[in-house]
C-alpha positions in Angstrom: -120.8 -38.4 -74.5 -121.2 -34.7 -76.0 -122.1 -36.2 -79.5 -124.6 -38.3 -77.7 -126.1 -34.9 -76.5 -126.0 -33.6 -79.9 -126.4 -36.6 -82.1 -129.1 -38.4 -80.2 -130.8 -36.4 -77.3 -131.1 -33.1 -79.4 -131.6 -34.6 -82.9 -133.7 -37.5 -82.5 -137.2 -36.5 -81.2 -139.6 -34.8 -83.2 -138.7 -30.8 -83.4 -141.1 -29.9 -86.3 -143.1 -26.6 -85.4 -146.3 -28.5 -83.8 -143.8 -30.6 -81.5 -142.1 -27.1 -80.3 -145.1 -25.5 -79.8 -146.9 -28.2 -77.8 -143.9 -28.6 -75.7 -143.0 -31.8 -76.5 -139.4 -31.0 -77.8 -138.5 -28.5 -74.6 -137.4 -31.5 -72.4 -134.9 -32.6 -74.7 -133.4 -29.4 -75.7 -133.4 -28.5 -71.9 -131.6 -32.2 -71.2 -128.9 -31.4 -74.0 -128.0 -28.4 -72.2 -127.8 -30.1 -68.8 -125.7 -32.9 -70.1 -123.1 -30.2 -71.5 -122.9 -28.9 -68.0 -122.5 -32.1 -66.6 -119.5 -32.9 -68.8 -117.9 -29.0 -68.2 -118.7 -29.9 -64.4 -116.9 -33.1 -64.4 -114.2 -31.9 -66.2 -113.1 -29.2 -64.2 -113.3 -30.7 -60.7 -116.9 -30.0 -59.6 -117.8 -33.5 -59.5 -120.9 -33.5 -57.5 -122.7 -30.6 -59.7 -121.8 -32.8 -62.6 -123.9 -35.6 -61.2 -126.7 -33.1 -60.6 -126.8 -32.2 -64.0 -126.4 -35.4 -65.3 -129.6 -36.7 -63.2 -131.6 -33.4 -64.7 -130.5 -34.7 -68.1 -131.5 -38.2 -67.4 -134.8 -37.3 -65.9 -135.6 -34.8 -68.9 -134.6 -37.1 -71.4 -137.4 -39.6 -69.9 -140.1 -36.4 -69.5 -139.5 -36.2 -73.3 -140.2 -39.9 -74.1 -143.0 -40.0 -71.8 -144.7 -37.1 -73.6 -144.4 -38.8 -77.1 -145.6 -41.9 -75.5 -148.6 -40.5 -73.5 -152.1 -40.8 -75.0 -153.1 -37.4 -73.8 -149.7 -35.9 -74.6 -150.6 -32.5 -75.8 -152.3 -31.5 -72.4 -150.1 -32.9 -70.4 -146.9 -31.4 -71.9 -148.2 -27.9 -72.5 -149.1 -27.7 -69.1 -146.1 -28.7 -68.0 -144.2 -26.3 -70.4 -146.1 -23.3 -68.8 -145.2 -24.4 -65.4 -148.9 -25.3 -64.5 -147.7 -29.0 -63.5 -145.1 -30.8 -61.9 -142.4 -32.7 -63.5 -144.0 -36.1 -63.8 -142.3 -38.5 -60.9 -140.3 -41.7 -61.5 -143.6 -43.5 -61.2 -145.7 -41.8 -63.8 -142.6 -42.0 -66.4 -142.1 -45.5 -65.9 -145.5 -46.5 -65.8 -146.2 -44.9 -69.3 -142.9 -45.7 -71.1 -142.7 -49.3 -70.1 -146.6 -49.8 -70.8 -145.7 -49.6 -74.9 -145.9 -52.2 -76.5 -142.4 -52.0 -77.9 -140.9 -51.8 -74.5 -142.8 -54.8 -73.2 -141.7 -56.9 -76.2 -138.1 -55.6 -75.6 -137.9 -56.0 -72.2 -136.9 -59.8 -71.8 -134.2 -59.0 -74.1 -132.9 -55.3 -73.2 -133.7 -55.7 -69.6 -134.6 -52.0 -69.6 -136.7 -51.7 -66.5 -134.1 -52.6 -64.3 -131.3 -50.4 -65.7 -133.8 -47.4 -65.9 -134.6 -48.1 -62.4 -130.6 -48.6 -61.2 -129.7 -45.3 -63.1 -132.3 -43.1 -61.7 -131.3 -44.3 -58.3 -128.0 -44.1 -58.6 -128.0 -40.2 -60.0 -130.6 -39.5 -57.2 -128.5 -40.7 -54.8 -126.0 -38.1 -55.5 -128.3 -35.4 -56.5 -129.8 -35.9 -53.0 -127.1 -36.6 -51.0 -127.6 -40.1 -49.8 -124.9 -40.2 -47.1 -121.4 -39.2 -46.9 -120.4 -41.7 -49.6 -122.3 -39.3 -52.4 -121.0 -35.9 -50.9 -118.7 -33.3 -52.2 -115.7 -34.8 -49.8 -116.2 -38.1 -51.3 -115.7 -37.2 -54.5 -113.5 -34.4 -54.0 -111.2 -35.8 -51.4 -111.0 -32.2 -50.5 -113.8 -29.2 -49.2 -113.4 -27.6 -52.3 -113.7 -28.2 -55.9 -110.8 -30.3 -57.0 -110.2 -32.4 -59.9 -110.3 -36.3 -59.2 -109.3 -38.7 -62.2 -111.3 -41.4 -60.2 -114.3 -38.9 -59.6 -113.9 -38.4 -63.6 -113.7 -42.1 -64.2 -116.8 -42.9 -62.2 -118.7 -40.1 -64.0 -118.1 -41.1 -67.2 -118.9 -44.5 -66.7 -122.2 -43.4 -65.1 -123.1 -40.9 -67.8 -122.7 -43.4 -70.4 -125.2 -45.8 -69.1 -127.4 -43.1 -68.7 -126.9 -42.3 -72.3 -127.6 -45.6 -73.3 -130.8 -46.3 -71.4 -132.3 -43.1 -72.2 -131.1 -43.6 -76.1 -132.7 -47.2 -76.2 -136.2 -45.5 -74.4 -136.1 -43.0 -77.5 -135.5 -45.5 -80.4 -137.5 -47.9 -79.0 -140.4 -45.3 -79.2 -139.2 -44.0 -82.9 -137.9 -47.3 -84.3 -137.0 -45.1 -87.7 -133.7 -43.9 -85.4 -132.2 -46.9 -86.0 -132.1 -46.8 -89.6 -129.4 -44.4 -91.5 -131.4 -41.9 -93.5 -130.0 -40.1 -96.7 -131.3 -36.4 -95.1 -128.6 -34.4 -97.1 -128.7 -36.1 -100.2 -132.6 -35.4 -100.4 -132.9 -32.3 -98.9 -129.8 -30.6 -98.9 -129.4 -27.7 -96.5 -133.0 -27.7 -96.0 -133.3 -31.4 -93.8 -135.9 -32.2 -91.5 -135.4 -30.0 -88.1 -135.4 -33.3 -86.2 -136.7 -36.7 -85.8 -134.5 -38.7 -87.9 -130.9 -39.6 -88.0 -128.1 -39.7 -90.8 -125.2 -42.1 -91.0 -123.0 -40.5 -88.7 -125.4 -40.2 -86.1 -126.7 -43.4 -86.6 -123.0 -44.3 -85.7 -122.6 -42.4 -82.7 -125.8 -44.8 -81.5 -124.0 -47.8 -82.3 -120.9 -46.6 -80.4 -122.6 -46.5 -77.1 -125.0 -49.5 -77.2 -123.8 -53.0 -77.2 -124.3 -55.0 -80.7 -127.4 -57.0 -79.0 -129.2 -54.0 -77.7 -128.6 -52.0 -81.4 -129.4 -55.3 -83.4 -132.8 -55.8 -81.2 -134.0 -52.3 -81.8 -133.1 -52.6 -85.5 -134.8 -55.7 -86.6 -138.0 -54.1 -84.5 -137.6 -51.1 -86.9 -137.2 -53.3 -89.8 -140.4 -55.5 -88.9 -142.6 -52.7 -88.5 -144.9 -51.9 -91.4 -145.1 -47.8 -90.5 -141.3 -47.5 -90.3 -140.3 -49.5 -93.2 -143.0 -47.2 -95.1 -141.7 -44.1 -94.1 -138.0 -45.0 -94.7 -138.7 -46.1 -98.0 -140.4 -43.1 -98.8 -137.4 -40.8 -98.2 -135.4 -43.2 -99.7 -137.3 -43.0 -102.9 -137.2 -39.4 -102.8 -134.9 -37.5 -105.9 -131.1 -36.4 -104.7 -131.1 -32.7 -104.5 -129.5 -31.4 -107.6 -126.4 -29.5 -107.9 -128.6 -26.3 -109.0 -130.9 -27.0 -106.0 -127.9 -26.9 -103.5 -126.7 -23.9 -105.4 -129.6 -22.2 -104.5 -130.3 -23.4 -101.0 -126.2 -22.1 -100.4 -127.1 -18.8 -101.9 -129.8 -18.1 -99.7 -128.2 -19.6 -96.7 -125.4 -16.9 -97.3 -127.8 -14.4 -97.6 -129.7 -15.1 -94.5 -126.2 -15.0 -92.6 -125.5 -11.6 -94.1 -128.8 -10.0 -93.0 -127.6 -11.4 -89.7 -124.3 -10.0 -89.5 -124.0 -6.6 -87.7 -123.7 -3.8 -89.6 -120.3 -1.7 -89.4 -121.2 1.8 -89.1 -120.0 4.1 -91.6 -117.4 6.8 -90.6 -118.7 9.4 -92.6 -122.1 9.3 -90.7 -122.1 11.7 -88.3 -124.3 9.6 -85.9 -121.7 6.6 -86.0 -120.0 5.9 -82.7 -122.7 7.8 -80.9 
């Protein structure tokens, strides 16, 4: 599940400077951190907090997809990022996301609306404590944090489904994510910040989705002219040469040296002051 956060949630959305400045990338970055905390809490027996963070991961992933799909995305995302508007409610999120043509076309095969609704509801039941069955005592069998294998297994199942449906929502919005791109072969160390997946990351995507779900999304990508054109453009780029690799590595090493803390010179009278 950790790989889902780092290979998909943080890497798949566009993270170019324009997307960052306009607030479209922040929800995905924050969602990835929430997922990390949820896993940490689950592994240390803080089971209800794990669900609260998982619910935040789920919601923020959908908020990011909502901003990618919204016709007035720049204004909406900027206002939200600056704290001048509330986080969109479920009705708004689902209304914008599921109205996209690709989601309408996918619904008979993927049943995404019902799956999103069920996941949102279950995670909200824990976040808002829908009765004793969703409280601390039911999860930990104790009045203090305590690791419970059964609670961990339930969390894993719920986290995987949250990862599946948010990944589906994102790749339907950006179909090229189902196609493995030769990023390092073409760009070396200067790969695009985000917005594409390499072979290993696509393998992570395949590992959490059912074969039928992934194949439907992949077929859509291969039949979308814009997606095919972009993929062909990247694949047609020349591979980076050994000399270019060496130059990128030299610049990277120089940057690391500049960032490294300087060790004070012991002969300097000001050293240690």
